[in-house]
N, C-alpha and C positions, 0 to 999 in steps of 0.2 A: 932453717929448721926442716922444711919440706922442699924438695926439688923434683919436678917432673920434666923429663926431656923426651920429646917426640913419642909420647905414650900412645900406642894404638892397640885396639882390642876388637876381635871379631867373635860373633856367635855364628859358627858355620860360615856362610858367605856374607852375612850381614855385619857391616862395620858399625860398632857402637861408639868407639872412640877413634878420632882421626888426628894423629900427630899433635897431641896435647902437650904443651910446655908451659910451665909457670913455676915461680918459686915463692915461698912464704917465709918471711923472716920471723925470728923469735918475737913473740908479743903482738904479732899482727892478727887482725881479725878479718878474714876474707869470706865474703858471701858469694856462693855460686848460685846463679839463677838462670832461668831460661824456660822454654816451653817443655811440656811433658814429652818424654822420648828423646831428649837431647843428650842423654848420657850423664847427667849430673850425679845421680846416685851411684852409677857405675864408677865414675871417676873417683869419687870420695872413697869408695870401697877398695880401689886398687892401692890406696896409700898404706893400708895395713894388710894387703894381700888377701882380703876376703874375695876379691875378684882377681884372678891371674891375668897378666897381660901377655900379648904375643910379641910386642915390639916396644922398644924404648927403655928408659931407665927411671927408677924412682928411688930417691934418697930421703931418709928421715933421720935427721940429726947425725948424718955421716954414715948411717947403715944402708947398705944396698938392698932394698926390698926385692928387686928383680933377680938377685943372685940366688940360685937354687941352694947354695950352702948357708944362707942366712937362717938363723934360728928365729922362725916366725913367731912361735909362742912368746919368746922373750921380747921381741919387738912389740907384739900386740899388747903385752902387759904395760907398755909405756905409752901406748897410743889409745886414749879414751875414745870410745865410740858410743854414740847415742842414736838409736834407731827410731824409725817412724812409729813402730808398734812396741815400744818399751822393752820387750824381751826379758821381762823378769821371770824368775822361777815361781810358778803359781803355788807350788806345794811348800814353799819356804816362806818364813816370816820376812818382814822388811829387814830386820837386823841380820838374819841368815843370808838374805840376798846380798847384803852389803859386805859380808865377811868371807863368803865361801871362796871367791877368787883370790882374795888376799892371802888366805891360808894355803890354798892349793897351788897357786901360781907363784906368789911372792915368798911363800914359806914363813909367813908371820905367825906368831903364836895367836891362839884364839883371843886372848886378852887384848893384845896389841891391835888385832884386826877389829875387834869390837870397839875399842877406844877410837880408832881412826874412822870407822864406819859411822859411829854415832856423832862424831864431830862433823862429818860431812852431811849427815842427815839434819843436824842443827843448822848447817850452812844453807840448806834449801828450805828450812823452816818447818820440818816435819817430825821433830823429836817425839811429839805426842803419839805418833803412829808407829813407833818402833816395833811393837809386838803384833801389829796387824798383818794380814796376808794381802797380797796385791789385789785380790778380788774384792776386798773391803774398801779399797781406795778409789777415788775418782781418777779419770784419765790423766788430768793435770798433775795429781799427786803421784801417780805411778811414774809419769815421765820425770818428775823431780827426783824420785827415788832412783831412777835409772841414771840420772846425772850424778847423784851422790855416789852411786856405786862406781861409776867411771872415775870420779875424783878420788875415791878411796884408794885407788891403785897408784896415786901420785904420778899422773901422766905428764909427759912433756908437751903434749899437744892433744887437743880435743877435736874430734870430728863429729859433726851433727848431720844426720841424714833426714831432712824434713821433720824435725822434732815436734812440730806443732800441727802437722797436717791431719793427724788422726784425732785431734782434740775438738771438743765443743768450743765454739767461739769464746765463751766466757772463761775458758781455762787457758787460752793461749797466752794471755798476759802474764800469768803466774810463772809460766815456763820461760818466757822471754825475759822476765825480770831477773831470774836466776842467771840466765846466759849473759845479760848485760853486766851483772855483778862480776862474773868471771872475766869478761872483757876488760872491765875497769881495773881488775887486779893484775892484768898483764898476761893472762893465759893465751897461748897461741891457739887460734881457733879457725877451723874451716867449716863452713856451715852451708849446706844446701837448703834453701828456704824460698818460699813465696812471700814471706813477710817483708815487704819493701820498707815499711816503717822501721823495722829492726835494722835493715841494711843501711838506711839513711842515718839512723842514730848512732849505730855502734861500729859498723865495719870501717876498716881502713881502705879496703879495695873491694871491687866487685868484678867477678868473672861472669861473663854472659856466654852461655853455650847455645848452639842451635842444633836442629835435627841433623843427624850424621855424626854427632859427637865432636863437633869442632868448637874450639874456643874462638869466639868472634871478638870479644872485648876482654881486656884485662887492664883495668885502670882504677884510679882513685875514685872514691864514691862521689867526690865533688865533680869530677869530669863526667862520670856516668849519669848522675841525676841533673847536674847543673848546666850541661852543655849538650843537649840531645842532638843538636844539628851537626855536631862533630862525630857522632856515632855512625855506625853502619846502618843502612836502611832497615835491615831486619831488627836491629836493636831499637831503633827509633820507633818502629811500628809496635814493638813489644811494650816500650815505655808509654807510648800514647794510650795503648789499651788499658794498661794497669793503673796509670797515674791519674786518668780523668775520673775515676770513680771515687 
């Protein structure tokens, strides 16, 4: 479903991604973790070309993201993206947030868009809030609306960029519950997160990145968490720090 081959990116002379290669199969849930500044968010944003790359190849369901001729808006309409800071339109109601892209990008009728949007809102347990504005919702509710909005577009893959890091601790669970539900339904997912409990429960694979934008580990969650001695010293150090608390 997703393939990255030797992807590299620079900001000026600073290299943020170094020869990153991995592939994600349909229905897989892959968690990307690592210290701040290791290029995790940049990596996930290259998959729908929100971040351009200077070297390498990226394929999503057979579409060449790196090819200048690729219709990026069309591609992005099929790749759901959920950001750290919700990115809802504050001046639109929840229902309008859920329907605007369906109408403008997919060309759905307002009725069809509303039907689909409200179905996804129900999916994240927020039907009662359909007429509210984002500012009237908690952070956890806003993030669940953002997930519903992405799902309304019928994506073939969902990308999550630290979806819980801006939330109060009490709200993290409600967002992770929705993500776990998606994983169990077979949605292909790539998720940058610090939530190791989520990674242990739900992921098939874990990618560990380190400073300089290198992928140090790309293995099953069982190998990653269950066999720390077989990991690279840097990974072992990271695991020791996060798992002892």
